[in-house]
VOBA-1610 file (N, C-alpha, C; in pm, whole numbers, padded with zeros to 5 digits, always signed):
BEGIN
Unk+00200-00787+01004Unk+00358-00636+00967Unk+00337-00565+01036Unk+00503-00555+01100Unk+00555-00475+01139Unk+00490-00326+01157Unk+00505-00228+01260Unk+00457-00047+01254Unk+00582+00011+01270Unk+00659-00012+01228Unk+00758+00097+01310Unk+00895-00001+01226Unk+00933+00175+01098Unk+01083+00116+01067Unk+01205+00235+01092Unk+01262+00222+00954Unk+01354+00317+00981Unk+01413+00348+00868Unk+01500+00429+00853Unk+01564+00511+00750Unk+01661+00655+00796Unk+01820+00545+00717Unk+01879+00654+00725Unk+01927+00708+00637Unk+01945+00884+00635Unk+02004+00899+00529Unk+02126+00924+00579Unk+02242+00905+00422Unk+02417+00878+00408Unk+02456+00907+00314Unk+02566+01055+00350Unk+02644+01120+00275Unk+02756+01034+00188Unk+02696+01007+00085Unk+02898+00938-00045Unk+02921+01108-00111Unk+02988+01090-00039Unk+03112+01285-00060Unk+03162+01220-00227Unk+03177+01156-00293Unk+03210+01079-00383Unk+03120+01152-00557Unk+03002+01084-00503Unk+02880+01080-00652Unk+02794+01173-00553Unk+02836+01274-00491Unk+02752+01394-00424Unk+02601+01304-00406Unk+02579+01250-00302Unk+02394+01258-00321Unk+02373+01150-00197Unk+02279+01175-00150Unk+02267+01115+00038Unk+02191+00983-00087Unk+02222+00858-00016Unk+02139+00748-00020Unk+02122+00648+00121Unk+02012+00539+00115Unk+01933+00505+00256Unk+01997+00401+00261Unk+01996+00406+00432Unk+01975+00258+00434Unk+01966+00200+00541Unk+01828+00082+00510Unk+01704+00088+00595Unk+01644+00004+00595Unk+01528-00030+00763Unk+01514-00229+00719Unk+01402-00221+00668Unk+01317-00095+00619Unk+01214-00128+00460Unk+01248-00228+00371Unk+01235-00393+00369Unk+01307-00452+00175Unk+01305-00382+00132Unk+01398-00386-00003Unk+01400-00365-00129Unk+01394-00170-00166Unk+01395-00113-00054Unk+01355-00031-00006Unk+01577+00113-00049Unk+01550+00120-00165Unk+01662+00203-00163Unk+01660+00315-00305Unk+01698+00407-00213Unk+01734+00598-00264Unk+01817+00648-00308Unk+01846+00739-00385Unk+01925+00876-00437Unk+01866+00986-00378Unk+01912+01069-00352Unk+01854+01237-00343Unk+02010+01342-00353Unk+01999+01378-00456Unk+02049+01497-00461Unk+02035+01576-00311Unk+01906+01613-00236Unk+01921+01701-00155Unk+01865+01596-00011Unk+01824+01661+00123Unk+01754+01604+00226Unk+01615+01636+00188Unk+01523+01733+00140Unk+01400+01741+00094Unk+01447+01635-00026Unk+01454+01665-00113Unk+01477+01520-00247Unk+01444+01370-00147Unk+01528+01377-00079Unk+01521+01221-00031Unk+01387+01237+00094Unk+01319+01300+00224Unk+01255+01304+00265Unk+01064+01280+00161Unk+01095+01379+00049Unk+01052+01360-00016Unk+01009+01196-00110Unk+01132+01135-00136Unk+01053+01018-00183Unk+01029+00876-00060Unk+01112+00936+00061Unk+01034+00825+00139Unk+00866+00854+00168Unk+00868+00940+00116Unk+00730+00959+00099Unk+00663+00927-00009Unk+00670+00952-00060Unk+00630+00915-00210Unk+00641+00756-00228Unk+00746+00663-00221Unk+00789+00554-00173Unk+00745+00419-00096Unk+00736+00439+00042Unk+00852+00346+00194Unk+00669+00263+00159Unk+00597+00308+00135Unk+00425+00230+00223Unk+00480+00135+00043Unk+00490+00209-00074Unk+00454+00071-00143Unk+00595-00006-00184Unk+00671+00068-00103Unk+00813-00167-00035Unk+00761-00205+00018Unk+00702-00130+00089Unk+00592-00239+00251Unk+00545-00310+00155Unk+00430-00270+00118Unk+00271-00364+00052Unk+00344-00440-00032Unk+00450-00406-00124Unk+00536-00542-00233Unk+00600-00633-00204Unk+00703-00558-00072Unk+00825-00672+00003Unk+00809-00739+00119Unk+00681-00713+00180Unk+00632-00689+00288Unk+00443-00777+00402Unk+00431-00668+00268Unk+00248-00744+00240Unk+00208-00675+00340Unk+00052-00732+00323Unk-00080-00664+00389Unk-00059-00496+00336Unk-00137-00384+00452Unk-00123-00270+00415Unk-00057-00221+00548Unk+00063-00062+00470Unk+00087-00014+00513Unk+00061+00102+00644Unk-00047+00057+00588Unk-00172+00207+00675Unk-00114+00189+00860Unk-00100+00332+00889Unk-00086+00319+00995Unk+00104+00311+01037Unk+00192+00243+00950Unk+00331+00229+00967Unk+00368+00380+00997Unk+00494+00357+01151Unk+00581+00476+01086Unk+00672+00458+01053Unk+00774+00538+00976Unk+00903+00585+00955Unk+00975+00687+00949Unk+01012+00641+01067Unk+01148+00737+01163Unk+01300+00764+01057Unk+01307+00828+01014Unk+01446+00882+00959Unk+01537+01005+01004Unk+01706+00929+00961Unk+01797+01031+00980Unk+01893+01054+00934Unk+01935+01154+00898Unk+02073+01198+00828Unk+02156+01196+00871Unk+02310+01118+00833Unk+02463+01118+00889Unk+02532+01190+00827Unk+02602+01262+00835Unk+02732+01321+00740Unk+02864+01333+00786Unk+02991+01236+00760Unk+03131+01332+00840Unk+03151+01338+00739Unk+03266+01484+00822Unk+03322+01537+00730Unk+03464+01559+00798Unk+03557+01537+00699Unk+03758+01566+00738Unk+03773+01648+00742Unk+03811+01661+00874Unk+03894+01837+00862Unk+03931+01810+00863Unk+04046+01934+00810Unk+04222+01985+00738Unk+04240+02068+00861Unk+04449+02024+00868Unk+04490+02046+00958Unk+04499+02279+00865Unk+04521+02304+01036Unk+04541+02443+00989Unk+04670+02485+00918
//
């Protein structure tokens, strides 16, 4: 099993939630806050790795970032 994975939190302005983009197979989450998003990573990443990649996820690293785009309005 690979030992380094990536999760990105992306903001959906219409739904007003953070959603995931990840290289962990089957890892799809949504959360209202970044704190909730981070907690879900901790709760679910190892399970998704075990279920969809196989093997023990112990020692695997998950790097995560948040990305949000603002559209500026003219003054």
